DRENVEX-245501 format. One line per 4 residues: number of its first residue (from 1); their letters; for each residue x, y, z of N, C-alpha, C, O, CB. Coordinates in nm, 3 decimals. Each point is the difference from the previous one (the first is absolute). Glycine has a CB too. Layout:
BEGIN
NUM> A> X Y Z X Y Z X Y Z X Y Z X Y Z; ... $
//
This chain:
BEGIN
1> XXXX> 0.488 0.083 -1.590 -0.134 0.052 -0.004 -0.014 0.103 0.112 0.021 -0.033 0.117 -0.111 -0.183 -0.215; 0.056 0.336 0.063 -0.017 0.107 0.097 -0.149 0.024 0.018 -0.072 0.025 -0.096 0.294 0.081 0.033; -0.265 -0.114 0.188 -0.140 0.027 0.030 -0.006 0.109 0.105 0.097 0.025 0.070 -0.165 -0.262 -0.128; -0.046 0.301 0.068 -0.013 0.110 0.095 -0.136 -0.006 0.067 -0.095 -0.058 -0.052 0.250 0.199 -0.083 $
5> XXXX> -0.162 -0.079 0.253 -0.125 0.014 0.073 -0.037 0.146 -0.006 0.081 0.086 0.034 -0.032 -0.283 0.120; -0.170 0.226 -0.198 -0.044 0.139 -0.005 -0.084 0.028 0.123 -0.090 -0.077 0.034 0.095 0.079 -0.287; 0.025 0.107 0.319 -0.075 0.041 0.117 -0.059 0.137 -0.023 0.072 0.092 -0.038 0.076 -0.230 0.186; -0.275 0.153 -0.127 -0.064 0.130 -0.018 0.021 0.051 -0.141 -0.001 -0.078 -0.096 0.035 0.128 0.338 $
9> XXXX> -0.014 0.080 -0.256 0.018 0.060 -0.132 0.145 0.031 -0.031 0.036 0.014 -0.117 -0.262 0.079 0.137; 0.312 -0.082 0.082 0.133 0.052 -0.025 0.114 -0.095 0.037 0.109 0.015 -0.055 -0.206 0.206 0.091; 0.078 -0.314 0.053 0.111 -0.081 0.048 0.003 -0.137 -0.068 -0.104 -0.062 -0.023 0.093 0.182 0.242; 0.134 -0.165 -0.249 0.020 -0.133 -0.056 0.107 -0.068 0.082 0.095 0.065 0.044 -0.162 0.009 -0.278 $
13> XXXX> 0.053 -0.203 0.256 0.100 -0.080 0.071 0.063 -0.094 -0.101 -0.062 -0.098 -0.041 -0.065 0.113 0.263; 0.250 0.015 -0.263 0.070 -0.078 -0.102 0.128 -0.055 0.062 0.090 0.078 0.031 -0.187 0.064 -0.220; 0.108 -0.273 0.209 0.121 -0.055 0.060 0.119 0.011 -0.096 -0.014 -0.019 -0.121 -0.127 -0.137 0.257; 0.257 0.185 -0.080 0.123 0.013 -0.078 0.084 -0.125 0.015 -0.013 -0.075 0.098 0.008 0.325 -0.069 $
17> XXXX> 0.092 -0.273 -0.126 0.103 -0.102 0.010 -0.060 -0.137 0.034 -0.088 -0.048 -0.072 0.251 0.225 0.145; -0.116 -0.240 0.035 -0.047 -0.135 0.035 -0.106 0.004 0.110 -0.015 -0.096 0.074 0.238 0.005 -0.139; -0.295 0.202 0.075 -0.102 0.014 0.104 -0.135 -0.057 -0.046 -0.031 -0.001 -0.119 0.150 0.205 0.205; -0.196 -0.249 0.012 -0.133 -0.057 -0.025 -0.095 0.063 0.101 0.033 0.010 0.118 0.063 -0.231 -0.208 $
21> XXXX> -0.214 0.264 0.045 -0.102 0.055 0.089 -0.098 -0.113 0.034 -0.055 -0.066 -0.089 0.078 0.302 -0.011; -0.043 -0.256 0.230 -0.089 -0.106 0.049 -0.116 0.060 0.077 0.014 0.104 0.064 0.180 -0.264 -0.052; -0.308 0.092 -0.018 -0.115 0.035 0.084 -0.021 -0.119 0.093 -0.031 -0.110 -0.044 -0.078 0.262 -0.134; 0.126 -0.126 0.306 -0.007 -0.106 0.100 -0.141 -0.059 0.005 -0.099 0.073 -0.006 0.280 0.039 0.139 $
25> XXXX> -0.188 -0.244 -0.122 -0.129 -0.067 0.013 -0.051 0.019 0.143 0.078 0.026 0.091 -0.016 -0.196 -0.270; -0.191 0.156 0.198 -0.062 0.023 0.131 0.048 -0.100 0.103 0.026 -0.116 -0.031 -0.226 0.208 -0.084; 0.213 -0.046 0.240 0.040 -0.087 0.111 -0.117 -0.090 0.038 -0.116 0.036 -0.014 0.279 0.138 0.098; -0.129 -0.292 -0.035 -0.103 -0.092 0.046 -0.067 0.058 0.124 0.067 0.050 0.090 0.061 -0.249 -0.184 $
29> XXXX> -0.260 0.193 0.098 -0.073 0.054 0.115 -0.039 -0.107 0.099 -0.038 0.030 0.113 -0.046 0.150 -0.259; 0.093 -0.307 0.106 -0.030 -0.110 0.091 0.110 -0.105 -0.012 0.063 -0.014 -0.104 -0.313 0.058 0.086; 0.270 -0.117 0.127 0.097 -0.110 -0.003 -0.068 -0.122 -0.063 -0.121 0.001 -0.024 0.242 0.088 0.230; -0.043 -0.193 -0.233 -0.058 -0.122 -0.058 -0.104 -0.063 0.092 -0.092 -0.067 -0.045 0.306 0.028 -0.078 $
33> XXXX> -0.198 0.062 0.254 -0.096 -0.057 0.095 -0.122 0.090 0.021 -0.089 -0.035 0.078 0.278 -0.079 0.034; -0.195 0.230 -0.182 -0.118 0.085 0.005 0.007 0.117 0.096 -0.098 0.073 0.015 -0.024 -0.270 -0.076; 0.237 0.217 0.127 0.013 0.113 0.092 0.017 0.129 -0.081 0.083 0.007 -0.091 0.021 -0.156 0.269; -0.183 0.250 -0.144 0.007 0.128 -0.070 0.112 0.083 0.060 0.008 0.017 0.122 -0.257 -0.023 -0.174 $
37> XXXX> 0.338 0.058 -0.035 0.114 0.079 0.046 -0.031 0.149 -0.008 -0.065 0.045 -0.095 0.221 -0.226 0.020; -0.111 0.257 0.174 -0.013 0.145 -0.007 0.103 0.051 -0.101 0.094 -0.072 -0.035 -0.177 0.087 0.276; 0.066 0.107 -0.287 0.092 0.053 -0.101 0.143 0.008 0.053 0.094 -0.016 -0.078 -0.282 0.146 -0.020; 0.207 -0.106 0.227 0.135 0.007 0.056 0.065 -0.138 0.009 0.123 -0.010 0.000 -0.191 0.213 0.129 $
41> XXXX> -0.011 -0.309 -0.123 0.055 -0.135 0.008 0.025 -0.062 -0.137 0.067 -0.103 -0.011 -0.186 0.076 0.227; 0.067 0.090 -0.320 0.017 -0.054 -0.135 0.140 0.029 -0.049 0.046 0.114 0.005 -0.291 -0.085 -0.052; 0.313 -0.132 -0.001 0.133 0.020 -0.056 -0.015 0.035 -0.147 -0.080 -0.060 -0.071 0.183 -0.101 0.237; -0.023 0.259 -0.212 -0.006 0.037 -0.141 0.044 -0.119 -0.084 0.104 -0.060 0.028 -0.061 0.303 0.027 $
45> XXXX> -0.118 -0.276 -0.157 0.041 -0.111 -0.086 0.121 0.040 -0.084 0.020 0.118 -0.027 -0.257 -0.204 0.020; 0.314 -0.012 -0.033 0.114 0.025 -0.087 -0.037 -0.036 -0.143 0.086 -0.015 -0.087 0.076 -0.029 0.276; -0.291 0.030 -0.213 -0.049 -0.032 -0.134 -0.061 0.126 -0.059 -0.073 0.074 0.066 0.030 -0.317 -0.003; 0.074 0.267 -0.192 -0.047 0.123 -0.064 -0.023 -0.026 -0.148 0.044 -0.101 -0.055 0.080 0.242 0.223 $
49> XXXX> -0.195 -0.048 -0.230 -0.022 -0.005 -0.144 0.091 0.102 -0.067 0.017 0.112 0.048 -0.258 -0.187 -0.016; 0.301 0.034 -0.144 0.087 0.091 -0.075 -0.088 0.099 -0.075 -0.086 -0.039 -0.079 0.266 -0.139 0.055; -0.157 0.308 0.049 -0.079 0.106 -0.060 0.074 0.066 -0.117 -0.061 0.034 -0.101 -0.049 0.004 0.323; 0.242 -0.021 -0.207 0.081 0.063 -0.105 0.142 -0.056 0.008 0.048 -0.036 0.107 -0.189 0.248 -0.100 $
53> XXXX> 0.207 -0.219 -0.123 0.134 -0.058 -0.009 0.091 0.097 -0.074 -0.037 0.054 -0.105 -0.057 -0.290 0.106; 0.212 0.259 0.055 0.099 0.086 -0.064 0.058 -0.068 -0.124 -0.029 -0.116 -0.027 0.083 0.221 0.249; 0.030 -0.032 -0.297 0.054 -0.051 -0.125 0.118 -0.096 0.014 0.039 -0.064 -0.098 -0.117 0.273 -0.001; 0.136 -0.220 0.219 0.120 -0.082 0.015 0.119 0.075 -0.057 0.011 0.121 0.016 -0.146 -0.334 -0.030 $
57> XXXX> 0.226 0.140 -0.052 0.117 0.064 -0.060 0.122 -0.015 0.088 0.010 -0.095 0.077 -0.160 0.257 -0.189; 0.244 -0.070 0.100 0.124 -0.005 0.076 -0.023 0.052 0.143 -0.042 0.114 0.019 0.177 -0.084 -0.232; -0.107 -0.116 0.312 -0.012 0.036 0.140 0.128 -0.042 0.069 0.035 -0.118 0.002 -0.289 0.093 -0.005; 0.325 0.121 0.060 0.128 -0.027 0.067 0.096 -0.076 -0.090 0.070 -0.091 0.046 -0.190 0.089 0.173 $
61> XXXX> 0.124 0.037 -0.347 0.092 -0.061 -0.094 -0.041 -0.136 -0.052 0.078 -0.064 -0.071 0.093 0.189 0.185; -0.290 -0.171 -0.081 -0.047 -0.131 -0.045 -0.131 0.016 -0.076 -0.082 0.085 0.035 0.195 -0.198 0.161; -0.130 0.033 -0.299 -0.125 0.002 -0.077 -0.110 -0.070 0.081 0.017 -0.114 0.043 0.113 0.113 -0.263; -0.241 0.070 0.241 -0.113 -0.057 0.074 -0.118 -0.014 -0.094 -0.046 0.098 -0.059 0.127 0.004 0.276 $
65> XXXX> -0.130 -0.226 -0.231 -0.120 -0.028 -0.081 -0.116 -0.017 0.098 0.009 -0.078 0.095 0.126 -0.034 -0.284; -0.242 0.184 0.165 -0.116 -0.008 0.089 -0.071 -0.134 -0.019 -0.032 -0.039 -0.112 0.005 0.292 0.106; 0.003 -0.323 0.117 -0.059 -0.133 -0.004 -0.143 -0.005 0.047 -0.064 -0.105 -0.006 0.289 0.017 0.040; -0.277 0.201 0.014 -0.140 0.003 0.044 -0.079 0.089 -0.094 0.055 0.088 -0.066 0.013 -0.126 0.308 $
69> XXXX> -0.198 0.013 -0.247 -0.088 0.079 -0.087 -0.119 0.051 0.081 -0.034 -0.055 0.105 0.105 -0.080 -0.308; -0.133 0.238 0.154 -0.116 0.060 0.064 -0.109 -0.106 0.015 -0.028 -0.076 -0.092 0.084 0.303 -0.005; -0.118 -0.231 0.216 -0.109 -0.092 0.027 0.043 -0.125 0.074 -0.085 -0.070 0.057 -0.023 0.156 -0.258; 0.237 -0.117 0.203 0.046 -0.119 0.072 -0.011 0.023 0.150 0.012 0.113 0.048 0.144 -0.172 -0.237 $
73> XXXX> -0.178 -0.050 0.263 0.003 0.005 0.145 0.137 -0.050 0.043 0.047 -0.103 -0.050 -0.301 0.068 0.072; 0.318 0.108 0.070 0.136 -0.033 0.041 0.013 0.002 0.151 -0.085 0.055 0.071 0.172 0.040 -0.285; 0.021 -0.156 0.262 0.038 0.007 0.141 0.131 0.077 0.005 0.092 -0.030 -0.076 -0.210 -0.191 0.137; 0.125 0.321 0.028 0.119 0.084 0.007 0.059 -0.004 0.141 -0.066 -0.041 0.095 -0.028 0.190 -0.276 $
77> XXXX> 0.219 -0.106 0.192 0.070 0.002 0.129 -0.075 0.085 0.101 -0.057 0.104 -0.035 0.275 -0.136 -0.083; -0.218 -0.012 0.242 -0.079 0.063 0.106 0.030 0.149 0.020 -0.092 0.080 0.015 0.084 -0.302 0.094; 0.134 0.260 -0.109 0.035 0.140 0.027 0.044 0.075 -0.124 0.070 0.100 0.009 -0.005 -0.168 0.220; -0.104 0.020 -0.345 0.043 0.059 -0.127 -0.087 0.119 -0.038 -0.115 0.011 0.042 0.199 -0.235 -0.115 $
81> XXXX> -0.026 0.311 -0.006 -0.076 0.102 -0.069 -0.030 0.127 0.077 0.035 0.017 0.117 -0.129 -0.200 -0.237; 0.028 0.270 0.047 -0.041 0.130 0.051 -0.150 0.012 -0.020 -0.051 -0.018 -0.110 0.277 0.123 0.059; -0.297 -0.073 0.159 -0.145 0.016 -0.009 -0.031 0.142 -0.047 0.058 0.097 0.049 -0.096 -0.269 0.136; -0.055 0.182 -0.281 -0.043 0.131 -0.049 -0.152 0.002 -0.008 -0.064 -0.104 -0.013 0.279 0.132 -0.118 $
85> XXXX> -0.271 0.093 0.140 -0.144 0.017 -0.010 -0.027 0.091 -0.118 0.063 0.105 -0.013 -0.097 -0.137 0.262; -0.059 -0.007 -0.335 -0.037 0.080 -0.116 -0.151 -0.003 -0.012 -0.059 -0.107 -0.022 0.279 0.058 -0.097; -0.283 0.163 0.131 -0.147 0.011 -0.005 -0.070 -0.096 0.095 -0.099 -0.063 -0.037 0.121 0.134 -0.200; 0.029 -0.081 0.359 -0.064 -0.083 0.102 0.032 -0.149 -0.010 -0.042 -0.076 0.087 -0.135 0.243 -0.084 $
89> XXXX> 0.247 -0.209 -0.105 0.039 -0.141 -0.016 0.143 -0.017 0.048 0.084 0.088 -0.024 -0.243 -0.118 -0.173; 0.188 -0.082 0.263 0.136 -0.027 0.047 0.069 -0.098 -0.094 -0.058 -0.100 -0.042 -0.012 0.143 0.280; 0.196 -0.013 -0.269 0.081 -0.084 -0.087 0.135 -0.022 0.066 0.040 0.076 0.088 -0.159 0.008 -0.295; 0.189 -0.187 0.164 0.135 -0.027 0.045 0.089 -0.007 -0.124 -0.032 -0.071 -0.095 -0.049 -0.055 0.303 $
93> XXXX> 0.191 0.200 -0.206 0.095 -0.004 -0.111 0.120 -0.082 0.047 0.065 0.036 0.097 -0.142 0.190 -0.190; 0.105 -0.335 0.022 0.112 -0.089 0.036 0.091 -0.020 -0.121 -0.040 0.023 -0.114 -0.104 -0.138 0.287; 0.265 0.072 -0.146 0.088 -0.045 -0.108 -0.044 -0.141 -0.039 -0.052 -0.075 0.084 0.248 0.219 -0.002; -0.176 -0.179 -0.206 -0.041 -0.133 -0.045 0.064 -0.110 0.085 -0.064 -0.103 0.026 0.036 0.194 -0.258 $
97> XXXX> 0.154 -0.072 0.276 0.064 -0.107 0.078 -0.057 -0.014 0.140 0.038 -0.093 0.072 0.167 0.132 -0.204; -0.297 0.051 0.176 -0.070 -0.015 0.127 -0.123 -0.089 -0.015 -0.063 -0.038 0.099 0.146 0.263 -0.029; -0.118 -0.258 -0.193 -0.112 -0.092 -0.024 0.054 -0.142 0.007 0.092 -0.037 -0.073 -0.216 0.207 -0.073; 0.064 -0.249 0.235 0.051 -0.134 0.028 -0.062 -0.108 -0.090 0.066 -0.097 -0.035 -0.029 0.170 0.269 $
101> XXXX> -0.164 -0.055 -0.270 -0.068 -0.103 -0.077 -0.124 0.056 -0.068 -0.055 0.102 0.043 0.142 -0.277 0.114; -0.128 0.108 -0.263 -0.126 0.030 -0.068 -0.100 -0.106 0.046 0.031 -0.119 -0.001 0.085 0.226 -0.202; -0.235 -0.065 0.242 -0.106 -0.093 0.045 -0.082 -0.038 -0.122 -0.057 0.087 -0.066 0.049 0.015 0.300; 0.001 -0.231 -0.264 -0.077 -0.047 -0.117 -0.121 -0.078 0.043 -0.076 -0.048 -0.084 0.284 0.041 -0.051 $
//
């Protein structure tokens, strides 16, 4: 299943191969005990929503079947992916094998 993100009138973000486009979920602004964190103290969450999924297929000589779908919430590796900005929105493009789990 190939999905795309349309930005503005001319740009489209279409993941290739085994890539997945993620939109990072918001960072927690308070701790469990109620302490408010400044933006510099907030750690980026590793939880994101799947926005677009590449077609899979042959990757490095191996057949890759895409296991995530648009709309799922996932946890991905901390230093994985490439951050991109499209029409003021930030996205992360990762390989499917950088996704560690689906949050249900």
